[in-house]
N, CA, C and O atoms as CSV, one atom per row, in Angstrom:
chain,resi,resn,atom,element,x,y,z
A,1,MET,N,N,0.846,-1.182,0.000
A,1,MET,CA,C,0.000,0.000,0.000
A,1,MET,C,C,0.889,1.242,0.000
A,1,MET,O,O,1.928,1.279,0.660
A,2,PHE,N,N,0.474,2.227,-0.730
A,2,PHE,CA,C,1.251,3.441,-0.936
A,2,PHE,C,C,0.540,4.600,-0.258
A,2,PHE,O,O,-0.645,4.820,-0.507
A,3,THR,N,N,1.240,5.353,0.600
A,3,THR,CA,C,0.603,6.510,1.235
A,3,THR,C,C,0.512,7.633,0.225
A,3,THR,O,O,1.525,8.076,-0.317
A,4,MET,N,N,-0.706,8.096,-0.030
A,4,MET,CA,C,-0.942,9.090,-1.067
A,4,MET,C,C,-0.943,10.492,-0.482
A,4,MET,O,O,-1.804,10.832,0.329
A,5,LYS,N,N,0.016,11.301,-0.891
A,5,LYS,CA,C,0.069,12.697,-0.483
A,5,LYS,C,C,-0.588,13.590,-1.518
A,5,LYS,O,O,-0.754,14.790,-1.296
A,6,ILE,N,N,-0.960,13.010,-2.645
A,6,ILE,CA,C,-1.632,13.751,-3.708
A,6,ILE,C,C,-3.102,13.346,-3.712
A,6,ILE,O,O,-3.428,12.160,-3.687
A,7,HIS,N,N,-3.980,14.336,-3.745
A,7,HIS,CA,C,-5.416,14.083,-3.682
A,7,HIS,C,C,-6.096,14.495,-4.976
A,7,HIS,O,O,-5.511,15.190,-5.807
A,8,LYS,N,N,-7.327,14.061,-5.134
A,8,LYS,CA,C,-8.135,14.416,-6.299
A,8,LYS,C,C,-8.331,15.932,-6.335
A,8,LYS,O,O,-8.639,16.552,-5.317
A,9,GLY,N,N,-8.149,16.522,-7.523
A,9,GLY,CA,C,-8.311,17.967,-7.682
A,9,GLY,C,C,-7.024,18.762,-7.566
A,9,GLY,O,O,-7.016,19.955,-7.870
A,10,ASP,N,N,-5.925,18.133,-7.133
A,10,ASP,CA,C,-4.634,18.817,-7.040
A,10,ASP,C,C,-4.067,19.072,-8.433
A,10,ASP,O,O,-4.353,18.333,-9.375
A,11,ASN,N,N,-3.259,20.127,-8.554
A,11,ASN,CA,C,-2.513,20.378,-9.788
A,11,ASN,C,C,-1.132,19.768,-9.621
A,11,ASN,O,O,-0.467,19.971,-8.606
A,12,VAL,N,N,-0.706,19.010,-10.644
A,12,VAL,CA,C,0.586,18.331,-10.589
A,12,VAL,C,C,1.352,18.583,-11.880
A,12,VAL,O,O,0.772,18.979,-12.891
A,13,VAL,N,N,2.661,18.349,-11.836
A,13,VAL,CA,C,3.520,18.436,-13.014
A,13,VAL,C,C,4.224,17.085,-13.158
A,13,VAL,O,O,4.654,16.492,-12.168
A,14,MET,N,N,4.337,16.603,-14.409
A,14,MET,CA,C,4.982,15.319,-14.671
A,14,MET,C,C,6.498,15.476,-14.570
A,14,MET,O,O,7.061,16.446,-15.079
A,15,LEU,N,N,7.148,14.532,-13.920
A,15,LEU,CA,C,8.594,14.569,-13.741
A,15,LEU,C,C,9.330,13.666,-14.725
A,15,LEU,O,O,10.528,13.842,-14.945
A,16,SER,N,N,8.627,12.698,-15.323
A,16,SER,CA,C,9.299,11.761,-16.220
A,16,SER,C,C,8.353,11.324,-17.323
A,16,SER,O,O,7.148,11.567,-17.263
A,17,GLY,N,N,8.914,10.682,-18.321
A,17,GLY,CA,C,8.115,10.143,-19.409
A,17,GLY,C,C,7.946,11.117,-20.559
A,17,GLY,O,O,8.587,12.167,-20.604
A,18,LYS,N,N,7.071,10.753,-21.491
A,18,LYS,CA,C,6.883,11.552,-22.702
A,18,LYS,C,C,6.216,12.886,-22.425
A,18,LYS,O,O,6.345,13.811,-23.227
A,19,ASP,N,N,5.498,13.011,-21.302
A,19,ASP,CA,C,4.803,14.248,-20.946
A,19,ASP,C,C,5.551,15.058,-19.888
A,19,ASP,O,O,4.937,15.849,-19.173
A,20,ARG,N,N,6.867,14.870,-19.778
A,20,ARG,CA,C,7.664,15.558,-18.761
A,20,ARG,C,C,7.532,17.070,-18.876
A,20,ARG,O,O,7.670,17.634,-19.962
A,21,GLY,N,N,7.259,17.729,-17.733
A,21,GLY,CA,C,7.149,19.173,-17.701
A,21,GLY,C,C,5.744,19.701,-17.906
A,21,GLY,O,O,5.510,20.896,-17.727
A,22,LYS,N,N,4.795,18.839,-18.280
A,22,LYS,CA,C,3.417,19.286,-18.517
A,22,LYS,C,C,2.619,19.267,-17.211
A,22,LYS,O,O,2.856,18.450,-16.321
A,23,ASN,N,N,1.665,20.198,-17.131
A,23,ASN,CA,C,0.814,20.311,-15.943
A,23,ASN,C,C,-0.537,19.681,-16.204
A,23,ASN,O,O,-0.969,19.563,-17.351
A,24,GLY,N,N,-1.202,19.276,-15.133
A,24,GLY,CA,C,-2.542,18.723,-15.255
A,24,GLY,C,C,-3.208,18.611,-13.898
A,24,GLY,O,O,-2.566,18.763,-12.859
A,25,LYS,N,N,-4.502,18.343,-13.924
A,25,LYS,CA,C,-5.301,18.214,-12.705
A,25,LYS,C,C,-5.555,16.733,-12.445
A,25,LYS,O,O,-5.818,15.975,-13.379
A,26,VAL,N,N,-5.478,16.319,-11.187
A,26,VAL,CA,C,-5.688,14.923,-10.818
A,26,VAL,C,C,-7.181,14.607,-10.900
A,26,VAL,O,O,-8.002,15.260,-10.256
A,27,LEU,N,N,-7.521,13.595,-11.703
A,27,LEU,CA,C,-8.920,13.183,-11.864
A,27,LEU,C,C,-9.297,12.054,-10.918
A,27,LEU,O,O,-10.377,12.065,-10.327
A,28,THR,N,N,-8.403,11.080,-10.776
A,28,THR,CA,C,-8.676,9.898,-9.966
A,28,THR,C,C,-7.419,9.495,-9.211
A,28,THR,O,O,-6.307,9.630,-9.721
A,29,VAL,N,N,-7.603,9.000,-7.987
A,29,VAL,CA,C,-6.496,8.488,-7.183
A,29,VAL,C,C,-6.750,7.008,-6.922
A,29,VAL,O,O,-7.836,6.627,-6.486
A,30,LEU,N,N,-5.747,6.176,-7.189
A,30,LEU,CA,C,-5.837,4.727,-6.973
A,30,LEU,C,C,-4.814,4.327,-5.910
A,30,LEU,O,O,-3.721,3.884,-6.262
A,31,PRO,N,N,-5.136,4.469,-4.618
A,31,PRO,CA,C,-4.137,4.250,-3.561
A,31,PRO,C,C,-3.641,2.808,-3.439
A,31,PRO,O,O,-2.507,2.589,-3.012
A,32,GLN,N,N,-4.466,1.818,-3.805
A,32,GLN,CA,C,-4.019,0.425,-3.710
A,32,GLN,C,C,-2.881,0.141,-4.675
A,32,GLN,O,O,-2.000,-0.668,-4.385
A,33,GLU,N,N,-2.899,0.810,-5.828
A,33,GLU,CA,C,-1.857,0.604,-6.832
A,33,GLU,C,C,-0.775,1.668,-6.772
A,33,GLU,O,O,0.263,1.521,-7.416
A,34,GLY,N,N,-0.994,2.751,-6.005
A,34,GLY,CA,C,-0.032,3.838,-5.937
A,34,GLY,C,C,-0.001,4.660,-7.205
A,34,GLY,O,O,1.043,5.201,-7.569
A,35,ARG,N,N,-1.136,4.761,-7.884
A,35,ARG,CA,C,-1.205,5.449,-9.166
A,35,ARG,C,C,-2.279,6.519,-9.160
A,35,ARG,O,O,-3.205,6.486,-8.350
A,36,ILE,N,N,-2.141,7.476,-10.080
A,36,ILE,CA,C,-3.129,8.538,-10.240
A,36,ILE,C,C,-3.405,8.744,-11.728
A,36,ILE,O,O,-2.573,8.422,-12.576
A,37,VAL,N,N,-4.586,9.284,-12.030
A,37,VAL,CA,C,-4.944,9.620,-13.402
A,37,VAL,C,C,-4.953,11.139,-13.495
A,37,VAL,O,O,-5.650,11.808,-12.733
A,38,VAL,N,N,-4.166,11.690,-14.444
A,38,VAL,CA,C,-4.027,13.132,-14.603
A,38,VAL,C,C,-4.694,13.555,-15.910
A,38,VAL,O,O,-4.510,12.919,-16.947
A,39,GLU,N,N,-5.463,14.627,-15.847
A,39,GLU,CA,C,-6.214,15.125,-17.003
A,39,GLU,C,C,-5.266,15.571,-18.119
A,39,GLU,O,O,-4.417,16.439,-17.918
A,40,GLY,N,N,-5.425,14.961,-19.294
A,40,GLY,CA,C,-4.662,15.344,-20.474
A,40,GLY,C,C,-3.249,14.795,-20.553
A,40,GLY,O,O,-2.522,15.136,-21.487
A,41,LEU,N,N,-2.830,13.958,-19.613
A,41,LEU,CA,C,-1.470,13.407,-19.629
A,41,LEU,C,C,-1.508,11.885,-19.709
A,41,LEU,O,O,-2.473,11.258,-19.272
A,42,ASN,N,N,-0.461,11.299,-20.265
A,42,ASN,CA,C,-0.318,9.855,-20.457
A,42,ASN,C,C,-1.510,9.298,-21.238
A,42,ASN,O,O,-2.160,8.342,-20.813
A,43,ILE,N,N,-1.778,9.913,-22.377
A,43,ILE,CA,C,-2.933,9.540,-23.187
A,43,ILE,C,C,-2.598,8.356,-24.089
A,43,ILE,O,O,-1.543,8.321,-24.724
A,44,MET,N,N,-3.514,7.385,-24.136
A,44,MET,CA,C,-3.381,6.248,-25.039
A,44,MET,C,C,-4.544,6.277,-26.022
A,44,MET,O,O,-5.595,6.852,-25.737
A,45,LYS,N,N,-4.351,5.664,-27.159
A,45,LYS,CA,C,-5.418,5.557,-28.149
A,45,LYS,C,C,-5.929,4.125,-28.144
A,45,LYS,O,O,-5.148,3.176,-28.219
A,46,LYS,N,N,-7.240,3.978,-28.057
A,46,LYS,CA,C,-7.862,2.665,-28.030
A,46,LYS,C,C,-8.757,2.522,-29.258
A,46,LYS,O,O,-9.634,3.353,-29.495
A,47,HIS,N,N,-8.532,1.472,-30.031
A,47,HIS,CA,C,-9.331,1.203,-31.217
A,47,HIS,C,C,-10.523,0.350,-30.806
A,47,HIS,O,O,-10.356,-0.715,-30.211
A,48,THR,N,N,-11.730,0.820,-31.126
A,48,THR,CA,C,-12.929,0.057,-30.815
A,48,THR,C,C,-13.590,-0.389,-32.108
A,48,THR,O,O,-13.599,0.347,-33.095
A,49,ARG,N,N,-14.136,-1.576,-32.100
A,49,ARG,CA,C,-14.803,-2.093,-33.289
A,49,ARG,C,C,-16.289,-1.774,-33.215
A,49,ARG,O,O,-16.821,-1.486,-32.143
A,50,ALA,N,N,-16.943,-1.828,-34.347
A,50,ALA,CA,C,-18.377,-1.563,-34.422
A,50,ALA,C,C,-19.119,-2.691,-33.722
A,50,ALA,O,O,-18.857,-3.865,-33.984
A,51,ARG,N,N,-20.033,-2.347,-32.844
A,51,ARG,CA,C,-20.771,-3.351,-32.090
A,51,ARG,C,C,-22.160,-3.634,-32.678
A,51,ARG,O,O,-22.708,-4.718,-32.477
A,52,GLN,N,N,-22.722,-2.677,-33.393
A,52,GLN,CA,C,-24.046,-2.859,-33.974
A,52,GLN,C,C,-23.978,-2.664,-35.484
A,52,GLN,O,O,-23.029,-2.089,-36.016
A,53,GLN,N,N,-24.997,-3.153,-36.147
A,53,GLN,CA,C,-25.081,-2.995,-37.598
A,53,GLN,C,C,-25.196,-1.516,-37.954
A,53,GLN,O,O,-26.037,-0.813,-37.393
A,54,GLY,N,N,-24.377,-1.040,-38.866
A,54,GLY,CA,C,-24.418,0.356,-39.290
A,54,GLY,C,C,-23.555,1.286,-38.451
A,54,GLY,O,O,-23.363,2.446,-38.816
A,55,GLN,N,N,-23.038,0.801,-37.345
A,55,GLN,CA,C,-22.167,1.624,-36.499
A,55,GLN,C,C,-20.728,1.482,-37.002
A,55,GLN,O,O,-20.339,0.416,-37.479
A,56,THR,N,N,-19.937,2.558,-36.895
A,56,THR,CA,C,-18.552,2.492,-37.358
A,56,THR,C,C,-17.610,2.353,-36.171
A,56,THR,O,O,-17.911,2.786,-35.058
A,57,GLY,N,N,-16.469,1.742,-36.435
A,57,GLY,CA,C,-15.439,1.664,-35.408
A,57,GLY,C,C,-14.804,3.035,-35.230
A,57,GLY,O,O,-14.919,3.899,-36.098
A,58,GLN,N,N,-14.127,3.230,-34.089
A,58,GLN,CA,C,-13.528,4.533,-33.826
A,58,GLN,C,C,-12.282,4.390,-32.962
A,58,GLN,O,O,-12.014,3.336,-32.385
A,59,ILE,N,N,-11.537,5.475,-32.892
A,59,ILE,CA,C,-10.342,5.530,-32.052
A,59,ILE,C,C,-10.639,6.484,-30.904
A,59,ILE,O,O,-10.979,7.647,-31.123
A,60,ILE,N,N,-10.509,5.986,-29.683
A,60,ILE,CA,C,-10.820,6.776,-28.497
A,60,ILE,C,C,-9.516,7.116,-27.777
A,60,ILE,O,O,-8.685,6.234,-27.557
A,61,SER,N,N,-9.328,8.388,-27.409
A,61,SER,CA,C,-8.185,8.806,-26.602
A,61,SER,C,C,-8.587,8.774,-25.139
A,61,SER,O,O,-9.648,9.278,-24.770
A,62,LYS,N,N,-7.735,8.177,-24.299
A,62,LYS,CA,C,-8.082,7.986,-22.899
A,62,LYS,C,C,-6.837,8.177,-22.041
A,62,LYS,O,O,-5.742,7.772,-22.433
A,63,GLU,N,N,-7.000,8.799,-20.858
A,63,GLU,CA,C,-5.883,8.958,-19.941
A,63,GLU,C,C,-5.644,7.645,-19.198
A,63,GLU,O,O,-6.587,6.979,-18.770
A,64,ARG,N,N,-4.378,7.287,-19.053
A,64,ARG,CA,C,-4.019,6.087,-18.309
A,64,ARG,C,C,-3.386,6.483,-16.989
A,64,ARG,O,O,-2.833,7.577,-16.877
A,65,PRO,N,N,-3.453,5.617,-15.984
A,65,PRO,CA,C,-2.840,5.935,-14.698
A,65,PRO,C,C,-1.313,6.012,-14.788
A,65,PRO,O,O,-0.690,5.272,-15.550
A,66,VAL,N,N,-0.719,6.916,-14.002
A,66,VAL,CA,C,0.735,7.017,-13.873
A,66,VAL,C,C,1.092,6.805,-12.415
A,66,VAL,O,O,0.255,7.005,-11.535
A,67,HIS,N,N,2.313,6.407,-12.152
A,67,HIS,CA,C,2.731,6.201,-10.777
A,67,HIS,C,C,2.818,7.542,-10.064
A,67,HIS,O,O,3.247,8.539,-10.646
A,68,ALA,N,N,2.412,7.560,-8.816
A,68,ALA,CA,C,2.367,8.808,-8.049
A,68,ALA,C,C,3.760,9.409,-7.845
A,68,ALA,O,O,3.884,10.613,-7.624
A,69,ALA,N,N,4.805,8.584,-7.917
A,69,ALA,CA,C,6.163,9.091,-7.728
A,69,ALA,C,C,6.669,9.838,-8.957
A,69,ALA,O,O,7.677,10.541,-8.874
A,70,SER,N,N,5.988,9.699,-10.101
A,70,SER,CA,C,6.447,10.381,-11.308
A,70,SER,C,C,5.761,11.722,-11.528
A,70,SER,O,O,5.876,12.306,-12.605
A,71,VAL,N,N,5.045,12.219,-10.512
A,71,VAL,CA,C,4.457,13.552,-10.559
A,71,VAL,C,C,4.837,14.312,-9.292
A,71,VAL,O,O,5.132,13.713,-8.257
A,72,ALA,N,N,4.825,15.638,-9.389
A,72,ALA,CA,C,5.090,16.480,-8.227
A,72,ALA,C,C,3.949,17.476,-8.080
A,72,ALA,O,O,3.398,17.954,-9.071
A,73,LEU,N,N,3.606,17.776,-6.861
A,73,LEU,CA,C,2.502,18.677,-6.559
A,73,LEU,C,C,2.896,20.124,-6.813
A,73,LEU,O,O,4.026,20.523,-6.527
A,74,VAL,N,N,1.963,20.917,-7.353
A,74,VAL,CA,C,2.158,22.347,-7.552
A,74,VAL,C,C,1.331,23.063,-6.481
A,74,VAL,O,O,0.124,22.843,-6.377
A,75,CYS,N,N,1.978,23.917,-5.688
A,75,CYS,CA,C,1.314,24.633,-4.602
A,75,CYS,C,C,0.321,25.650,-5.164
A,75,CYS,O,O,0.608,26.325,-6.153
A,76,LYS,N,N,-0.849,25.755,-4.526
A,76,LYS,CA,C,-1.878,26.690,-4.987
A,76,LYS,C,C,-1.510,28.136,-4.665
A,76,LYS,O,O,-1.857,29.044,-5.421
A,77,SER,N,N,-0.815,28.359,-3.559
A,77,SER,CA,C,-0.531,29.739,-3.147
A,77,SER,C,C,0.747,30.300,-3.772
A,77,SER,O,O,0.739,31.428,-4.263
A,78,CYS,N,N,1.845,29.535,-3.766
A,78,CYS,CA,C,3.097,30.071,-4.318
A,78,CYS,C,C,3.320,29.676,-5.773
A,78,CYS,O,O,4.141,30.292,-6.452
A,79,GLY,N,N,2.601,28.652,-6.274
A,79,GLY,CA,C,2.701,28.252,-7.670
A,79,GLY,C,C,3.954,27.472,-8.021
A,79,GLY,O,O,4.244,27.278,-9.202
A,80,LYS,N,N,4.710,27.017,-7.020
A,80,LYS,CA,C,5.943,26.281,-7.261
A,80,LYS,C,C,5.729,24.783,-7.067
A,80,LYS,O,O,4.809,24.356,-6.370
A,81,VAL,N,N,6.598,23.996,-7.699
A,81,VAL,CA,C,6.593,22.559,-7.483
A,81,VAL,C,C,7.158,22.308,-6.093
A,81,VAL,O,O,8.226,22.815,-5.749
A,82,THR,N,N,6.443,21.527,-5.298
A,82,THR,CA,C,6.827,21.370,-3.907
A,82,THR,C,C,6.582,19.956,-3.399
A,82,THR,O,O,5.916,19.150,-4.048
A,83,ARG,N,N,7.127,19.678,-2.241
A,83,ARG,CA,C,6.841,18.443,-1.526
A,83,ARG,C,C,5.743,18.739,-0.504
A,83,ARG,O,O,5.440,19.899,-0.225
A,84,VAL,N,N,5.161,17.698,0.041
A,84,VAL,CA,C,4.044,17.842,0.966
A,84,VAL,C,C,4.511,17.542,2.381
A,84,VAL,O,O,5.169,16.533,2.635
A,85,GLY,N,N,4.157,18.442,3.303
A,85,GLY,CA,C,4.396,18.212,4.719
A,85,GLY,C,C,3.062,18.168,5.437
A,85,GLY,O,O,2.024,18.465,4.847
A,86,TYR,N,N,3.085,17.798,6.707
A,86,TYR,CA,C,1.853,17.716,7.483
A,86,TYR,C,C,1.994,18.487,8.785
A,86,TYR,O,O,3.056,18.485,9.407
A,87,LEU,N,N,0.917,19.146,9.193
A,87,LEU,CA,C,0.819,19.800,10.497
A,87,LEU,C,C,-0.462,19.333,11.156
A,87,LEU,O,O,-1.450,19.050,10.479
A,88,VAL,N,N,-0.443,19.252,12.500
A,88,VAL,CA,C,-1.637,18.872,13.235
A,88,VAL,C,C,-2.222,20.133,13.856
A,88,VAL,O,O,-1.612,20.751,14.729
A,89,ASN,N,N,-3.427,20.510,13.390
A,89,ASN,CA,C,-4.156,21.655,13.940
A,89,ASN,C,C,-5.307,21.125,14.780
A,89,ASN,O,O,-6.335,20.707,14.248
A,90,GLY,N,N,-5.127,21.144,16.101
A,90,GLY,CA,C,-6.170,20.621,16.991
A,90,GLY,C,C,-6.338,19.128,16.790
A,90,GLY,O,O,-5.444,18.348,17.120
A,91,ASP,N,N,-7.488,18.723,16.246
A,91,ASP,CA,C,-7.754,17.296,16.047
A,91,ASP,C,C,-7.663,16.868,14.586
A,91,ASP,O,O,-7.967,15.719,14.264
A,92,ARG,N,N,-7.243,17.788,13.681
A,92,ARG,CA,C,-7.140,17.402,12.273
A,92,ARG,C,C,-5.737,17.610,11.735
A,92,ARG,O,O,-5.013,18.516,12.151
A,93,LYS,N,N,-5.378,16.756,10.810
A,93,LYS,CA,C,-4.054,16.772,10.187
A,93,LYS,C,C,-4.202,17.425,8.815
A,93,LYS,O,O,-5.028,16.988,8.013
A,94,VAL,N,N,-3.408,18.477,8.528
A,94,VAL,CA,C,-3.529,19.204,7.260
A,94,VAL,C,C,-2.225,19.103,6.468
A,94,VAL,O,O,-1.137,19.005,7.035
A,95,ARG,N,N,-2.366,19.130,5.141
A,95,ARG,CA,C,-1.202,19.123,4.255
A,95,ARG,C,C,-0.704,20.550,4.090
A,95,ARG,O,O,-1.498,21.479,3.941
A,96,VAL,N,N,0.620,20.721,4.119
A,96,VAL,CA,C,1.212,22.046,3.946
A,96,VAL,C,C,2.317,21.980,2.893
A,96,VAL,O,O,2.943,20.940,2.689
A,97,CYS,N,N,2.541,23.125,2.224
A,97,CYS,CA,C,3.606,23.273,1.251
A,97,CYS,C,C,4.941,23.377,2.003
A,97,CYS,O,O,5.038,24.126,2.975
A,98,LYS,N,N,5.955,22.648,1.575
A,98,LYS,CA,C,7.257,22.693,2.234
A,98,LYS,C,C,8.002,23.991,1.965
A,98,LYS,O,O,8.917,24.344,2.709
A,99,LYS,N,N,7.612,24.724,0.885
A,99,LYS,CA,C,8.317,25.945,0.528
A,99,LYS,C,C,7.724,27.178,1.193
A,99,LYS,O,O,8.445,27.977,1.789
A,100,CYS,N,N,6.387,27.332,1.087
A,100,CYS,CA,C,5.770,28.563,1.638
A,100,CYS,C,C,5.027,28.328,2.938
A,100,CYS,O,O,4.528,29.283,3.532
A,101,LYS,N,N,4.936,27.081,3.402
A,101,LYS,CA,C,4.293,26.697,4.666
A,101,LYS,C,C,2.801,26.996,4.714
A,101,LYS,O,O,2.221,27.017,5.799
A,102,ASN,N,N,2.149,27.234,3.545
A,102,ASN,CA,C,0.710,27.445,3.505
A,102,ASN,C,C,-0.019,26.127,3.357
A,102,ASN,O,O,0.546,25.150,2.864
A,103,GLU,N,N,-1.274,26.095,3.784
A,103,GLU,CA,C,-2.088,24.894,3.702
A,103,GLU,C,C,-2.468,24.619,2.244
A,103,GLU,O,O,-2.790,25.530,1.483
A,104,LEU,N,N,-2.420,23.333,1.882
A,104,LEU,CA,C,-2.760,22.921,0.514
A,104,LEU,C,C,-4.240,22.605,0.405
A,104,LEU,O,O,-4.717,22.241,-0.670
C-alpha cells in the first residue's frame, strides 16, 4: 500500500516520461496501486470495433494511470513545485507546502 500525499483535484507536473514538464489536474487516485490519473497526460489511443449494424469503429483517446512518484505537486498559493508536509491543527491533520508553509 502506498501513502498518497496527492489528492483528487490537485494540480501536478509530470517529472518523467513523454509528458515531462506538462501540468494537469488529478482526476482519480488509486491508492491500492499507488497510481493517479491526470487530465490530459499519459494519453493512449484505443481502437474500438463496431458493435451494432451500421455503427462504425472509432479511435478513443483515454488517460491512463501514472505512478504517483512520477508527478510532483504544484502549490496553490506560491505556484511552485513542492513536496508535501503535514501539520496537526487541533484534532485534524492538514497538508502544507514545504516551501511557503501554507495549507494545501
